[in-house]
Each structure stands twice: as C-alpha cells, then as structure tokens.
Backbone as JSON, one array per atom type, in Angstrom:
{
  "sequence": "MTSTAIATPSPSMSDTLQYPSGVGASDPTLSASGLVRVLLVDDHPAVRLGIKRVLEAEYDIVLAASTATAREALTTADASPVDVAIVDFELGGENGLTLARTLSKLPRPPRILIYTAYADVTMTLGAIVAGADGLLSKGSFGDELCHVIRTLAHGRRHFPAVTRPVAEGVLARLDPREQAITGMLIHGLDPATISQTLNITDAELNAQRWNILKALTAQPSSDTGLLPSPRRHTLLDYDRLLRQPARQAPRAS",
  "N": [[37.81, -26.77, 12.46], [35.53, -24.9, 10.6], [33.2, -22.4, 11.57], [29.7, -21.76, 10.97], [28.35, -18.8, 9.76], [25.9, -16.71, 11.31], [22.88, -16.3, 9.71], [21.07, -13.67, 9.52], [18.27, -11.43, 9.06], [18.56, -8.2, 7.46], [18.37, -5.26, 9.46], [15.59, -3.01, 9.83], [14.85, 0.53, 9.82], [13.91, 0.72, 12.4], [15.19, -1.33, 13.57], [14.08, -3.91, 13.49], [13.19, -7.33, 12.75], [12.79, -8.42, 9.38], [10.39, -9.94, 7.17], [10.58, -11.4, 4.41], [8.61, -12.59, 1.6], [9.69, -14.76, 0.36], [12.06, -16.51, -1.7], [11.3, -16.71, -5.04], [8.61, -16.97, -4.49], [5.12, -17.4, -5.08], [1.68, -16.56, -5.82], [-0.71, -18.66, -4.28], [-2.9, -21.06, -5.87], [-6.19, -20.26, -5.92], [-9.61, -21.31, -5.35], [-11.89, -21.88, -8.11], [-13.93, -20.07, -7.83], [-12.75, -17.99, -6.6], [-12.76, -17.81, -3.9], [-11.29, -17.89, -0.63], [-10.33, -20.75, 0.83], [-10.65, -22.15, 4.0], [-9.17, -24.02, 6.63], [-9.84, -24.76, 9.91], [-8.24, -25.35, 12.96], [-8.66, -26.11, 16.12], [-8.95, -26.89, 19.53], [-10.91, -25.95, 21.18], [-14.32, -25.47, 21.56], [-15.59, -22.93, 21.73], [-13.86, -21.17, 20.45], [-13.83, -22.17, 17.84], [-16.5, -21.75, 17.15], [-16.67, -18.95, 17.37], [-14.83, -18.04, 15.39], [-15.99, -19.19, 13.16], [-18.36, -17.69, 12.95], [-17.31, -15.17, 12.41], [-16.05, -15.59, 9.9], [-18.22, -16.33, 8.33], [-19.44, -13.96, 7.74], [-17.9, -12.85, 5.81], [-17.29, -12.08, 2.39], [-15.46, -13.28, 0.72], [-14.15, -15.38, 1.89], [-14.27, -18.7, 2.99], [-15.21, -21.1, 5.38], [-13.97, -24.09, 5.1], [-13.54, -26.45, 6.51], [-13.56, -27.67, 9.89], [-11.76, -28.68, 12.66], [-10.84, -30.5, 15.67], [-8.54, -31.79, 16.42], [-5.08, -32.65, 15.72], [-4.71, -34.95, 14.18], [-7.18, -35.23, 12.82], [-7.06, -32.88, 11.35], [-4.87, -33.28, 9.61], [-5.78, -35.45, 8.09], [-8.01, -34.28, 6.87], [-6.88, -32.07, 5.45], [-5.22, -33.39, 3.68], [-6.99, -34.92, 2.16], [-8.82, -33.06, 1.13], [-7.59, -30.41, -0.1], [-6.88, -27.12, 1.16], [-6.74, -23.49, 1.18], [-5.75, -21.9, 3.29], [-4.68, -22.74, 6.54], [-5.74, -22.41, 9.79], [-4.18, -22.67, 12.77], [-4.18, -23.64, 16.08], [-1.89, -23.28, 18.86], [-1.87, -24.93, 21.18], [-3.31, -28.0, 21.29], [-5.1, -29.72, 22.89], [-3.04, -31.09, 24.27], [-1.55, -31.73, 22.08], [0.9, -30.44, 19.79], [0.8, -27.42, 18.09], [2.82, -26.39, 16.45], [4.21, -28.64, 15.66], [2.2, -29.85, 14.15], [1.99, -27.9, 12.14], [4.48, -28.19, 10.91], [4.19, -30.73, 9.81], [1.93, -30.4, 8.15], [3.03, -28.68, 6.28], [4.51, -30.36, 4.72], [2.84, -31.75, 3.1], [1.58, -32.93, -0.11], [0.07, -30.93, -1.4], [0.35, -28.37, 0.23], [-1.27, -26.23, 2.64], [-1.31, -22.64, 3.13], [-0.12, -21.57, 6.27], [-1.34, -20.46, 9.33], [-0.42, -19.71, 12.54], [-2.36, -19.45, 15.29], [-2.62, -18.02, 18.25], [-2.58, -17.59, 21.84], [-0.16, -16.89, 22.73], [1.78, -15.04, 21.44], [4.7, -14.46, 21.22], [8.28, -13.72, 20.9], [9.7, -16.18, 20.86], [7.71, -17.98, 20.07], [7.17, -16.88, 17.57], [9.61, -17.3, 16.13], [9.66, -20.07, 16.33], [7.37, -20.74, 14.85], [8.14, -19.92, 12.28], [10.32, -21.63, 11.78], [8.95, -24.03, 11.82], [7.61, -23.95, 9.46], [5.39, -22.41, 9.1], [3.39, -19.69, 7.8], [2.52, -17.44, 8.98], [1.74, -15.67, 12.04], [-0.52, -14.97, 14.6], [-1.99, -13.19, 17.26], [-4.45, -14.35, 19.58], [-5.75, -12.33, 20.77], [-6.44, -10.52, 18.88], [-8.6, -8.51, 16.77], [-11.54, -9.57, 14.93], [-11.59, -8.61, 12.26], [-8.92, -8.19, 11.74], [-7.93, -10.78, 11.78], [-9.18, -11.78, 9.46], [-7.96, -10.15, 7.56], [-5.3, -11.05, 7.73], [-5.62, -13.7, 6.93], [-6.26, -13.3, 4.22], [-3.88, -12.11, 3.41], [-2.0, -14.22, 3.68], [-3.15, -16.06, 1.91], [-2.58, -14.96, -0.53], [0.09, -15.32, -0.9], [1.87, -13.96, 0.76], [3.66, -13.24, 3.87], [3.0, -13.07, 7.43], [4.08, -11.9, 10.4], [4.6, -11.07, 13.89], [6.19, -7.97, 14.86], [9.58, -8.14, 15.66], [12.32, -7.28, 17.59], [15.8, -6.99, 16.74], [17.79, -7.42, 18.89], [16.28, -8.91, 20.79], [15.55, -11.16, 19.29], [18.09, -12.21, 18.75], [18.81, -12.94, 21.29], [17.25, -15.2, 21.72], [18.12, -16.83, 19.61], [20.69, -17.32, 20.43], [20.63, -19.56, 21.97], [20.82, -21.65, 20.28], [22.91, -23.8, 18.22], [25.66, -22.87, 15.96], [25.04, -23.82, 13.3], [22.27, -24.28, 13.48], [21.45, -21.69, 14.03], [22.09, -20.45, 11.62], [20.34, -21.76, 9.84], [17.84, -20.99, 10.9], [18.0, -18.21, 10.53], [18.08, -18.06, 7.71], [15.58, -19.1, 7.08], [13.96, -17.13, 8.19], [14.6, -15.13, 6.39], [13.17, -16.08, 4.26], [14.14, -17.97, 2.5], [14.01, -20.86, 0.41], [13.79, -24.41, 1.22], [15.46, -26.0, -0.49], [17.4, -24.2, -1.38], [18.59, -23.51, 1.04], [19.66, -25.99, 1.85], [21.52, -26.4, -0.2], [23.2, -24.18, 0.17], [24.31, -24.68, 2.7], [25.44, -27.07, 2.23], [24.2, -29.57, 2.83], [22.0, -32.42, 3.06], [18.51, -32.73, 2.05], [17.15, -34.28, 3.9], [18.8, -34.03, 6.14], [18.5, -31.31, 6.65], [15.78, -31.23, 7.29], [15.81, -32.76, 9.65], [17.36, -31.09, 11.25], [15.66, -28.9, 11.51], [13.6, -30.0, 13.05], [15.09, -30.42, 15.37], [15.66, -27.79, 16.1], [13.09, -26.86, 16.71], [12.55, -28.46, 18.94], [14.47, -27.44, 20.7], [13.61, -24.78, 20.99], [11.18, -25.22, 22.18], [11.83, -26.44, 24.59], [13.61, -24.83, 26.03], [14.34, -21.8, 27.97], [12.65, -18.76, 27.13], [13.57, -15.45, 26.02], [11.77, -13.53, 26.71], [9.45, -14.55, 27.88], [10.06, -16.76, 29.41], [9.33, -19.62, 29.08], [8.16, -21.63, 26.34], [4.65, -21.86, 26.23], [2.73, -23.89, 28.54], [-0.08, -26.17, 28.33], [-3.31, -24.63, 28.68], [-6.66, -24.07, 29.8], [-9.16, -22.41, 27.97], [-11.44, -19.61, 28.24], [-14.68, -18.2, 27.49], [-14.31, -15.48, 27.65], [-11.79, -15.03, 26.66], [-12.09, -14.75, 23.95], [-13.58, -12.57, 23.41], [-12.77, -10.2, 22.13], [-12.55, -11.0, 19.53], [-15.03, -10.89, 18.29], [-15.85, -8.28, 18.34], [-15.72, -6.3, 16.33], [-17.47, -5.47, 13.38], [-17.58, -7.57, 10.47], [-16.21, -7.16, 7.12], [-18.3, -6.14, 4.41], [-19.61, -7.52, 1.35], [-18.57, -6.0, -1.71], [-20.68, -3.71, -3.47], [-22.21, -4.22, -6.63], [-21.4, -2.22, -9.42]],
  "CA": [[36.49, -26.76, 11.8], [35.02, -23.54, 10.48], [31.82, -22.24, 12.02], [28.8, -21.16, 10.0], [27.89, -17.49, 10.22], [24.46, -16.58, 11.51], [22.23, -15.58, 8.61], [19.93, -12.94, 10.05], [17.83, -10.4, 8.14], [19.03, -6.84, 7.7], [17.39, -4.53, 10.24], [14.98, -1.82, 9.27], [15.21, 1.72, 10.58], [13.56, 0.5, 13.8], [15.97, -2.48, 14.01], [13.22, -5.08, 13.65], [13.36, -8.33, 11.72], [11.91, -8.34, 8.21], [9.94, -11.28, 6.78], [10.27, -11.48, 2.97], [7.71, -13.68, 1.26], [10.46, -15.93, -0.03], [12.65, -16.53, -3.03], [10.47, -17.42, -6.01], [7.26, -17.19, -3.98], [4.04, -17.01, -5.98], [0.37, -16.67, -5.21], [-1.32, -19.98, -4.39], [-4.07, -21.14, -6.73], [-7.43, -20.3, -5.17], [-10.67, -22.03, -6.03], [-12.39, -21.21, -9.31], [-14.81, -18.99, -7.41], [-11.95, -16.93, -6.01], [-12.89, -17.84, -2.45], [-10.19, -18.43, 0.16], [-10.84, -21.89, 1.6], [-9.95, -22.17, 5.29], [-9.27, -25.12, 7.58], [-9.65, -24.28, 11.28], [-7.84, -26.42, 13.87], [-8.64, -25.6, 17.5], [-9.65, -27.87, 20.36], [-11.91, -25.31, 22.03], [-15.54, -25.19, 20.79], [-15.92, -21.5, 21.69], [-13.02, -20.54, 19.42], [-14.31, -22.61, 16.53], [-17.77, -21.07, 16.89], [-16.41, -17.52, 17.16], [-14.21, -17.83, 14.08], [-17.0, -19.55, 12.16], [-19.26, -16.55, 12.79], [-16.56, -14.1, 11.75], [-15.82, -15.92, 8.49], [-19.5, -16.39, 7.63], [-19.81, -12.61, 7.31], [-16.97, -12.41, 4.78], [-17.75, -12.44, 1.06], [-14.42, -13.95, -0.07], [-13.51, -16.41, 2.71], [-15.22, -19.74, 3.38], [-14.69, -22.11, 6.3], [-14.17, -25.37, 4.41], [-13.56, -27.55, 7.48], [-13.19, -27.3, 11.25], [-11.4, -29.88, 13.41], [-10.37, -30.27, 17.03], [-7.29, -32.51, 16.66], [-4.08, -32.65, 14.65], [-4.96, -36.1, 13.31], [-8.3, -34.88, 11.94], [-6.62, -31.82, 10.46], [-4.02, -33.86, 8.57], [-6.64, -36.25, 7.21], [-8.84, -33.36, 6.1], [-6.07, -31.28, 4.52], [-4.69, -34.28, 2.65], [-8.08, -35.37, 1.29], [-9.45, -31.9, 0.48], [-6.67, -29.29, 0.12], [-7.43, -25.8, 1.4], [-5.78, -22.41, 0.92], [-5.15, -21.44, 4.55], [-5.0, -23.49, 7.75], [-5.58, -21.67, 11.05], [-3.78, -23.72, 13.7], [-3.9, -23.25, 17.46], [-0.65, -23.87, 19.36], [-2.19, -26.02, 22.09], [-4.43, -28.79, 20.77], [-5.41, -30.8, 23.81], [-1.83, -31.85, 24.52], [-0.77, -31.8, 20.86], [1.64, -29.21, 19.53], [0.44, -26.83, 16.82], [4.01, -26.22, 15.61], [4.45, -29.95, 15.06], [1.2, -30.0, 13.1], [2.37, -27.01, 11.04], [5.62, -28.81, 10.21], [3.67, -31.86, 9.04], [1.08, -29.86, 7.09], [3.87, -28.05, 5.25], [5.12, -31.41, 3.91], [1.82, -32.38, 2.26], [1.75, -32.67, -1.55], [-0.53, -29.61, -1.67], [0.26, -27.79, 1.57], [-1.94, -24.94, 2.77], [-0.62, -21.6, 3.88], [-0.39, -21.93, 7.66], [-1.36, -19.38, 10.32], [-0.47, -20.1, 13.94], [-3.29, -18.53, 15.96], [-2.3, -18.41, 19.61], [-2.57, -16.58, 22.9], [1.23, -16.7, 23.15], [2.46, -14.55, 20.25], [5.95, -13.82, 21.6], [9.38, -13.92, 19.95], [10.01, -17.59, 20.74], [6.66, -18.57, 19.25], [7.35, -16.39, 16.21], [10.71, -18.02, 15.51], [9.25, -21.46, 16.21], [6.43, -20.85, 13.74], [8.9, -19.8, 11.04], [11.09, -22.87, 11.61], [8.0, -25.11, 11.56], [7.09, -23.83, 8.1], [4.18, -21.59, 9.05], [3.5, -18.47, 7.0], [2.08, -16.31, 9.76], [1.43, -15.84, 13.46], [-1.44, -13.92, 15.04], [-2.47, -13.34, 18.63], [-5.89, -14.54, 19.75], [-6.31, -11.08, 21.25], [-6.71, -9.65, 17.73], [-9.99, -8.37, 16.33], [-11.93, -10.45, 13.84], [-11.23, -8.08, 10.94], [-7.49, -8.4, 11.56], [-7.78, -12.19, 11.42], [-9.55, -11.91, 8.05], [-6.91, -9.5, 6.77], [-4.12, -11.93, 7.7], [-5.98, -14.84, 6.08], [-6.11, -12.86, 2.82], [-2.45, -11.89, 3.18], [-1.36, -15.52, 3.47], [-3.71, -16.71, 0.72], [-1.99, -14.36, -1.71], [1.51, -15.6, -0.99], [2.72, -13.15, 1.63], [3.78, -13.73, 5.24], [2.62, -12.11, 8.47], [4.58, -12.24, 11.73], [4.74, -9.89, 14.74], [7.47, -7.28, 14.85], [10.54, -8.65, 16.65], [13.56, -6.52, 17.51], [16.98, -7.82, 16.55], [18.4, -7.9, 20.14], [15.46, -9.96, 21.41], [15.68, -12.36, 18.46], [19.43, -12.76, 18.94], [18.84, -13.59, 22.59], [16.68, -16.54, 21.56], [18.99, -17.59, 18.71], [21.93, -17.68, 21.12], [20.47, -20.89, 22.57], [21.03, -22.63, 19.22], [24.29, -23.89, 17.75], [25.85, -22.03, 14.77], [24.31, -24.34, 12.14], [20.85, -24.03, 13.71], [21.26, -20.25, 13.88], [22.12, -20.15, 10.19], [19.1, -22.25, 9.24], [16.75, -20.13, 11.34], [18.14, -16.93, 9.85], [17.7, -18.2, 6.3], [14.13, -19.27, 7.04], [13.41, -15.79, 8.41], [14.78, -14.44, 5.11], [12.25, -16.61, 3.27], [14.8, -18.88, 1.56], [13.35, -22.16, 0.32], [14.64, -25.48, 1.77], [16.49, -26.44, -1.43], [18.48, -23.21, -1.37], [19.28, -23.63, 2.33], [20.45, -27.22, 1.8], [22.65, -26.18, -1.1], [24.1, -23.2, 0.78], [25.0, -25.29, 3.83], [26.0, -28.34, 1.77], [23.6, -30.67, 3.56], [20.9, -33.03, 2.33], [17.18, -32.31, 2.48], [16.83, -35.03, 5.12], [19.56, -33.42, 7.23], [17.86, -30.03, 6.96], [14.53, -31.52, 7.98], [16.15, -33.18, 11.01], [17.83, -29.9, 11.97], [14.5, -28.08, 11.83], [12.96, -30.63, 14.2], [15.94, -30.16, 16.54], [15.46, -26.39, 16.49], [11.79, -26.78, 17.37], [12.7, -29.05, 20.27], [15.24, -26.51, 21.52], [12.78, -23.63, 21.3], [10.11, -25.67, 23.07], [12.33, -26.91, 25.88], [14.49, -23.9, 26.72], [13.72, -20.53, 28.34], [12.54, -17.66, 26.18], [14.12, -14.22, 26.57], [10.75, -12.6, 27.15], [8.36, -15.17, 28.63], [10.53, -17.85, 30.24], [9.18, -20.9, 28.39], [6.97, -21.78, 25.52], [3.59, -22.11, 27.21], [2.12, -25.19, 28.78], [-1.5, -26.08, 28.01], [-4.26, -24.07, 29.63], [-8.01, -24.09, 29.27], [-9.62, -21.07, 27.65], [-12.82, -19.27, 28.57], [-15.32, -17.38, 26.47], [-13.79, -14.12, 27.73], [-10.57, -14.95, 25.86], [-12.42, -14.52, 22.55], [-14.51, -11.46, 23.32], [-12.28, -9.24, 21.16], [-12.69, -11.54, 18.18], [-16.34, -10.59, 17.72], [-16.26, -6.9, 18.63], [-15.83, -5.45, 15.16], [-18.22, -6.11, 12.28], [-16.78, -7.99, 9.32], [-16.44, -6.41, 5.89], [-19.4, -6.59, 3.57], [-19.25, -7.68, -0.05], [-18.75, -4.75, -2.46], [-21.85, -3.67, -4.33], [-21.93, -4.13, -8.06], [-21.62, -0.86, -9.93]],
  "C": [[35.97, -25.33, 11.76], [33.57, -23.48, 10.91], [31.0, -21.55, 10.94], [28.27, -19.85, 10.55], [26.38, -17.49, 10.36], [23.87, -15.75, 10.38], [20.98, -14.92, 9.14], [19.55, -11.82, 9.09], [18.44, -9.05, 8.48], [17.98, -6.07, 8.47], [16.79, -3.38, 9.47], [15.42, -0.63, 10.1], [14.93, 1.53, 12.06], [14.25, -0.73, 14.36], [15.08, -3.67, 14.33], [13.46, -6.05, 12.51], [12.36, -8.11, 10.6], [11.58, -9.76, 7.77], [9.58, -11.3, 5.3], [9.38, -12.68, 2.68], [8.44, -14.91, 0.76], [10.96, -15.84, -1.45], [11.75, -17.33, -3.96], [9.05, -17.67, -5.54], [6.23, -16.71, -5.0], [2.71, -17.2, -5.28], [-0.16, -18.09, -5.36], [-2.53, -19.92, -5.33], [-5.32, -21.27, -5.87], [-8.47, -21.07, -5.97], [-11.18, -21.21, -7.21], [-13.27, -20.02, -8.97], [-14.05, -17.81, -6.85], [-12.03, -16.87, -4.5], [-11.63, -18.41, -1.8], [-10.77, -19.52, 1.05], [-9.99, -22.08, 2.85], [-10.22, -23.47, 6.05], [-8.95, -24.57, 8.95], [-9.33, -25.46, 12.19], [-7.7, -25.82, 15.27], [-9.47, -26.54, 18.36], [-10.73, -27.26, 21.24], [-13.14, -24.94, 21.21], [-15.87, -23.71, 20.67], [-15.11, -20.78, 20.62], [-13.54, -20.9, 18.04], [-15.61, -21.9, 16.17], [-17.54, -19.59, 16.59], [-15.82, -17.24, 15.79], [-15.19, -18.17, 12.97], [-17.93, -18.37, 11.89], [-18.57, -15.39, 12.09], [-16.44, -14.38, 10.25], [-17.11, -15.98, 7.69], [-19.92, -15.03, 7.1], [-18.92, -12.08, 6.19], [-17.41, -12.92, 3.41], [-16.73, -13.27, 0.27], [-13.68, -15.03, 0.69], [-14.58, -17.42, 3.12], [-14.53, -20.73, 4.31], [-14.99, -23.48, 5.69], [-14.27, -26.53, 5.38], [-13.08, -27.02, 8.83], [-12.93, -28.57, 12.04], [-10.84, -29.51, 14.77], [-9.01, -30.91, 17.31], [-6.36, -32.42, 15.46], [-4.33, -33.79, 13.67], [-6.09, -35.8, 12.32], [-7.87, -33.83, 10.92], [-5.79, -32.37, 9.31], [-4.84, -34.66, 7.57], [-7.45, -35.35, 6.29], [-8.04, -32.61, 5.05], [-5.5, -32.13, 3.39], [-5.77, -34.68, 1.65], [-8.69, -34.22, 0.5], [-8.59, -30.66, 0.74], [-7.39, -27.96, 0.26], [-6.35, -24.76, 1.14], [-5.03, -21.99, 2.18], [-5.62, -22.33, 5.69], [-4.72, -22.61, 8.96], [-5.35, -22.7, 12.14], [-3.49, -23.14, 15.08], [-2.59, -23.9, 17.9], [-0.93, -25.07, 20.25], [-3.45, -26.73, 21.62], [-4.69, -29.98, 21.67], [-4.21, -31.69, 24.09], [-0.97, -32.04, 23.29], [-0.17, -30.44, 20.58], [1.3, -28.67, 18.14], [1.63, -26.61, 15.89], [4.38, -27.54, 14.93], [3.46, -30.21, 13.93], [1.55, -29.13, 11.9], [3.51, -27.61, 10.22], [5.14, -29.95, 9.31], [2.78, -31.39, 7.89], [1.91, -29.3, 5.94], [4.52, -29.08, 4.33], [4.11, -32.13, 3.03], [2.07, -32.08, 0.78], [1.2, -31.32, -1.98], [-0.73, -28.9, -0.33], [-0.52, -26.48, 1.57], [-0.96, -23.89, 3.28], [-1.04, -21.77, 5.34], [-0.28, -20.7, 8.56], [-1.43, -19.98, 11.71], [-1.26, -19.03, 14.69], [-3.27, -18.87, 17.44], [-2.4, -17.25, 20.59], [-1.15, -16.2, 23.29], [2.08, -16.21, 21.98], [3.72, -13.77, 20.63], [7.05, -14.16, 20.61], [9.72, -15.39, 19.78], [8.98, -18.31, 19.88], [6.8, -18.14, 17.8], [8.45, -17.16, 15.49], [10.36, -19.5, 15.33], [8.3, -21.67, 15.04], [7.15, -20.79, 12.4], [9.66, -21.09, 10.76], [10.15, -24.03, 11.25], [7.44, -25.08, 10.14], [5.8, -23.07, 8.0], [4.46, -20.31, 8.27], [3.06, -17.24, 7.77], [1.8, -16.69, 11.2], [0.56, -14.67, 13.88], [-1.92, -14.23, 16.44], [-3.98, -13.53, 18.66], [-6.55, -13.3, 20.36], [-6.66, -10.12, 20.13], [-8.2, -9.59, 17.42], [-10.26, -9.3, 15.15], [-11.53, -9.94, 12.48], [-9.74, -8.22, 10.68], [-7.21, -9.85, 11.17], [-8.1, -12.38, 9.93], [-8.51, -11.28, 7.14], [-5.69, -10.41, 6.64], [-4.4, -13.17, 6.85], [-5.79, -14.48, 4.61], [-4.64, -12.67, 2.47], [-1.75, -13.21, 2.87], [-1.85, -16.18, 2.19], [-3.1, -16.18, -0.56], [-0.46, -14.38, -1.68], [2.43, -14.77, -0.13], [2.74, -13.74, 3.04], [3.39, -12.63, 6.22], [3.1, -12.62, 9.82], [4.7, -10.96, 12.55], [6.12, -9.26, 14.61], [8.34, -7.81, 15.99], [11.83, -7.85, 16.5], [14.75, -7.47, 17.41], [17.61, -8.29, 17.87], [17.61, -9.02, 20.8], [15.58, -11.26, 20.63], [17.04, -13.02, 18.67], [19.56, -13.44, 20.29], [18.29, -15.0, 22.54], [17.6, -17.4, 20.7], [20.27, -18.04, 19.38], [21.84, -19.05, 21.78], [20.71, -22.01, 21.56], [22.5, -22.69, 18.84], [24.42, -23.11, 16.44], [25.08, -22.52, 13.54], [22.81, -24.07, 12.28], [20.53, -22.54, 13.58], [21.21, -19.86, 12.41], [20.82, -20.57, 9.51], [17.93, -21.35, 9.62], [16.8, -18.78, 10.65], [17.71, -16.99, 8.4], [16.19, -18.37, 6.15], [13.42, -17.94, 7.29], [13.48, -14.98, 7.12], [13.78, -14.9, 4.07], [12.9, -17.52, 2.25], [14.11, -20.24, 1.58], [14.32, -23.25, 0.8], [15.75, -25.93, 0.82], [17.67, -25.49, -1.44], [19.28, -23.3, -0.08], [20.18, -24.87, 2.34], [21.69, -27.04, 0.94], [23.67, -25.23, -0.47], [24.94, -23.83, 1.89], [25.63, -26.64, 3.49], [25.52, -29.51, 2.62], [22.45, -31.22, 2.74], [19.56, -32.49, 2.83], [16.79, -33.0, 3.78], [17.55, -34.44, 6.33], [18.94, -32.09, 7.64], [16.57, -30.26, 7.72], [14.78, -31.93, 9.43], [16.61, -31.99, 11.86], [16.65, -29.01, 12.38], [13.72, -28.67, 13.01], [13.77, -30.37, 15.47], [15.78, -28.73, 17.03], [14.14, -26.22, 17.22], [11.85, -27.35, 18.78], [13.43, -28.1, 21.21], [14.39, -25.31, 21.93], [11.66, -23.99, 22.27], [10.61, -25.93, 24.48], [13.07, -25.86, 26.68], [13.8, -22.58, 27.0], [13.71, -19.54, 27.19], [13.05, -16.38, 26.83], [13.04, -13.3, 27.11], [9.63, -13.24, 27.96], [8.81, -16.33, 29.49], [10.49, -19.18, 29.53], [8.08, -20.8, 27.36], [5.86, -22.31, 26.42], [3.19, -23.56, 27.35], [0.62, -25.05, 28.54], [-2.3, -25.38, 29.1], [-5.63, -24.12, 29.0], [-8.48, -22.65, 29.07], [-11.05, -20.87, 28.14], [-13.38, -18.41, 27.46], [-14.77, -15.96, 26.48], [-12.53, -13.95, 26.89], [-10.88, -14.52, 24.43], [-13.41, -13.38, 22.36], [-14.08, -10.48, 22.23], [-12.53, -9.71, 19.72], [-13.97, -11.07, 17.51], [-16.77, -9.14, 17.88], [-16.48, -6.05, 17.39], [-16.59, -6.17, 14.06], [-17.3, -6.46, 11.13], [-17.11, -7.13, 8.11], [-17.6, -7.0, 5.11], [-18.92, -6.71, 2.13], [-19.47, -6.36, -0.79], [-19.98, -4.83, -3.36], [-21.45, -3.56, -5.79], [-22.25, -2.73, -8.55], [-22.6, -0.87, -11.09]]
}
C-alpha cells in the first residue's frame, strides 16, 4: 500500500507556515449598509461586555448577537446569518472547535474566529482543521481584534505565525492521510478539491477531520503539553482588550 505524502505549505524566508485565503476564495456578501455583522460566543459575561464596548466604538462593525452557549450560537447563526462569528475555545464544558466545525457546515456559514487564551500551534492547527478562518489570543488589544474581524469579513485568513519544525512535531502524531488533509487545509484548499485529490468521498473527509480534531485534543502538544482544560477567567484577563481606543469613523470631506 502506498502512503500519502504530507502536503505542507512552502516555507517563507523565516521558515514559517503560510495561510493562503484559499482556492477560489471570494469576499463574503456584507449587509447592504456595508457593516460587518458579528456573532459573539463566550460563556464569560466580562468578555462579552468588554468586546461589546470595543465594537460599539467602531463605525463599520456591529454586534448582531451575543450568546453564552454553542446551542444558542447555532440557533442564532442559522436563523439570522452573520458575517463573522467570534468563538471562545472553552464554552462552559463545550468545545469551541466543535462549534466551529458545525458552524462551517451551515447553509450560510459565517467566517469564524477562534478567540482564546491558548493561541499555540496545536490550537492553530485545530482551528484550521475545524474550518475556522482565524485565531487570535485574548491577550490582544481591542484594535487588533477589530482588524482581524475586518480581515476575515473580506475573505482573508488570520493565524499566528508557526514555524515548520514545530508544526511538523504536532503533525507527526497524525497518520499519513490525516497529515495530508491537514496540510491541504493549511494551504487553503477547499473540501471538494481535497476529496478529489485523495480519492475519498465528502463524508469520508468530514469523518477524517473529526478524527484529526480528536487526536489534537487528546494528545500532547509540542509546546504546551495538552490542549487546555477549562478554567475560569477573571476581569484581569481582559484588561488589555480595552486599553487602546477604537478607530473613529472617517469624516466626510
């Protein structure tokens, strides 16, 4: 039996992974007003309040809905589609990557940003496999969060820089087929192209992606040991979020 080669992105000069926006990617259709509609999913009231205040100061981003659970998020996103969903990793015992995988299968899926305190290489690869379009640390400033929201809303991806050796250390825990799938997803290839390339059905690809997520969740990470277990946050965790003033609307000339 022949093995499948690992499909990993070509390194840049600094030997870090690159994250193309994807084959045939196009800008999502925003609302008629041009506003970026956001769904926030986080089980901590302090985070929801902090992000709400940040987005209220933005002239082109509106918080369309805010929920504390995955179930509420799915119901909301299905009934009233949004442009970007900000999803916490830990949702009171629920998994944000699982929610991202499910949101990405909706008829009108939002662009998905995993917003977490654990923005390491394992989380980055897990977010990509889950179908998310970006990952951002909760230690980021509010203006960076808004910048990433705009980036995703216009069809681009945003993930932390990951060096090839560190990524390969995590990928080594997967079998050759799973490595190939993860590499193609990093490249931005769409599921249909991946299925055709590997000569598997869409259902088989979907099952493989769930298996990869389970492996990344259950096994040690090369830099942090394990994907994190739930913890309770404090207001101090979100101090950085509110330190910088948000951008103001441009004045008419």
